[in-house]
N, C-alpha and C positions, 0 to 999 in steps of 0.2 A: 504494501500499499505505500502509494506519495501522496506527499502536502496535493489537497486541491488549491485551481486559482480562478478565476469569478471574473467573465467579465463582462459588456453589454450582451443581454438579448441577441439584441441586433449587429450586432459585432461578431459576438459568437451563432448569428446563420449564416452570416457573409463565409464565415472562415472555413463553420465545418459542409457548408454545400461548394465548396470549392474544396478540401480536402477529399469528401469523402466522395461528393459526386460528380467531382470532376477526375479521381482516384478510378473508382467501379465501374463512371462511365466509357471511360479512356480504354478503362481493361475490359472493357465486356462490348463498346460497337465499333470498337477498330483499334484500340491502343496496343490491344495482344490481337495479330492472326492467328498465331502456335502458340497452342498450351504445351508443354512438353515436361510430362512427369519426371519426376527425380527420386523417385523412389519406387521399391517392385510391388508395392499395391497398384499402382498403373502404367502401361508403355505410352511410351510414346505418342504422341498424336499431332497431324497439325486438318487448318481446317476450322468452319466459320465458327466465333465468339460464341458460347451456351451463352441464352440467354441470362436476365439476372435471376439467383435463386434466392429466396425468402430470407435468407439471412441478409444478406447483398440491400436487397428493402427493407428491412428494420431498420441495418444499418446507417442508411442515407437518413430514411425517418428522427431514427434516433439526431441523429448527430445535428439535423436543421434546426430540432427545435430545444436544442441541448443547451444551459445556460455555463457548462463545466465546459471546457477544454483539458486533453492531456498535456503535462509538461514535458512531452518532447514539441522539439520545434518542427513547423514544415519541411523545413534542408534538413533535420533527423529522418523522421518518417521518408522522406523519397528515398532515404537509403536502401532501406530496407524492404520498402513498395519491389523500389528496379529490380533488389534481388526475389521476392515473390511473385512480381508477373515473369519472371522469365523461369522460372521453377513450378510453380501452382500448376495441378493442383501436387504436396507436398505432406510432410514432417517438420511442423514448428512448435516449437519447446518454448514458451515463455516463464521466465523467473519476475513475478509480480502480474498483477488482476488491476487493474486500473479502468480509467475512462475509457483509454484507447480501445480496452479488449474486442471491446464487438469488429474494433475496424480489424486488428488483423485475423478476426473470427472472416468474418466477410473479405478479405484479398488472399483470400487458400480456401475458393469451393473448391468442396471434392473431397480437401487435402484435412488433413490431423491437425488441430492448432491446439494444444494442451496448456493448461499457468496450472501455476502453485505459483501458493500464496500463503505467508505465513499464518496471519490473521481472520482467525477463523469470525467474524462477526462479518471485515470487510466483502469477505465472501456471499457471507448469506446477503448484507445490502447490494452488491453488485448484480446477482443473481433472481434479485426483485426485479430489475430490471431489466434482461437478459438474461434469463432464465438458459437460454442455447449453448449458452458456455460450459467448455469443458472445463471445470474446477479442480482440482486437490487441495486440499489442507497438508501444507509438513510441516517442523520441526529441525528448523538450523541447529546442532552442535554447538560454535561459537559464540564470540561475541570480539565484536568489535574492537574493543580493547584488550583481547589478545590476540590483534592482528602481526604486530612485530615479532612476537616469539611462537607465531604458529610458521611464520616464513622464515625465520631461522631457524627452528629446530628439523623441519616438517625430513632432512634430506639424512637423518639418523632413523627414521623408520623407514624401513624396505615397502610396507605395504603402500608408503605412497609415494614408491618410486617406479617409473617407467623399466621393462615394458611389460612388464604382466600384471599391473594394477589395477582391482575390481572395484566397482565401488558398494553394491549389493553387500551387503551384510556387514561389510569391512570399516569395522570399529578399533583398528590398530590407528588408523590413522584420521588423526583428528581433521583432518581436510573436505574427510568422505563426507558424501551425502551417502547414508546406508537404511535409507528406511522411509527413501522418496519409495512409493504405487508402482509393482512391479511393469505397467504399461511403459512407463518410463526409462527401465532399464530396457526392457522387452523389443523397444524400436530404435529404430535408429537411427540422429533427426537431422535431418537438413538445415536446418536455421535453430539456431539457440536467440535466444533475446536475455540477457541477464539486464533487467529493469527493478531488482529487488533483488534480494527486502530490501529494511530499513541497513545506511550502517551514515547517520549523521552523527549517534551518539551512541558513546561506549557502553551502554547495554544491550544495543543492539545488533540485532545477529551479523549483522558488518556481510558485503558478498565473496566473501575471501571461499566461502565454501563452496560453494553456487557458479564460479568465478575455475576452480580447480577439479572439481566434478564435469564442466563445460568443453576445459580441454582434454579430460580423458573420457566422455564421449563421442571425441569427436577421432583421436587415437583413434580408436577401439574399431571405427567403422570399414567395417568388411565391402559396399558398394563405392562404383564408379563415383570419380568424383572426391572434390571437399567436402565439408563445413562449413560454413557460414555462420561467425559469433559477428552476437554484434551487443556490444559491453554501451552502456548507458552509464553517466555522471563521472564519469571520466579526468574530471576537475578536477575529484580528492583525492587525493593523496594515496588511499590504501586501494580503491578500484586501478589508479594506474597499475603501481607498481604491481600489483596480486597481475593484472595484465601484460607486462613484461616480464614478471617469470614463466606464467607456464600459455599464454598467448602465441606469447611470442613477436619480437617485434620485428620478425623477414616475414612473417603472414597477418601481419596488420598491408591490406590493400586502401581503406580507403576512413578520415578525420573529417568528420560536420560538425563542427557544435563542440556537445557534450559525449558525442557519440562515435566511438568507434570498430569498426568492421574489420575482423577475420579473414582469413581462407584457408586453414587448417585441411593438409590430408591427413591421411590414414599413415599412421605411422606402421602397418604392415611390415615385416621384416626387419627396423629397426629396432636394435639391441640395448641404444645406447638407456644410460641411468636417469637422463637430465630429458628433460622440455623443450629444453627449444637451442 
């Protein structure tokens, strides 16, 4: 959950008609002449764009009448949108649930978009507005105040090191997320967005585990192609330091505002004991 910001209703209508209406209309009416499936759930195909889905129409109506906008800027949203436009339908994992969640789901029609959120009350609040979202409440074992200690000590724990890291049930590595829903571990994710959990006060979980686990998921990919990882709030020290340690500067392909976009290849055959 992220802080919300409100702006005048008329300005909000204009912004979201442009952002969502423009994005979806472009994708559906003429912006995408070819849809390429990036995962095994479907096969690549070319042809006319399909009609709008009920989720997409709901998203346009919702954002056109809402007085609340997400924290990501239009330029930041565009980075992820461009990848979704090229790959959808695909598997999209999002750490965090917010006022942009319906948009992400609508931009991945017929794909799988799954949200992981730490606050059960926030999940209940969002699902009252958008019950079609796929959301799981998760617990994070870390604290923001421990970020430096965890970074300095993880190399001493072999269960934290490549090449054979596991996430599910891995309680030996304090950076791993061992208790996520099985559907997270059982699926290979083409896109991973890290915009949660909270990381702006010492008692917050911080994003250390999310960043580490996203790197592990990306490295474990067996299908062709890279995993696209988007990390928000890179203006903050912990996000920036952990990204450089686990997502790797050499895989950073775009930086827009407070968003970094990484393209991480599979680590198959790589026997080194470092991430970068």
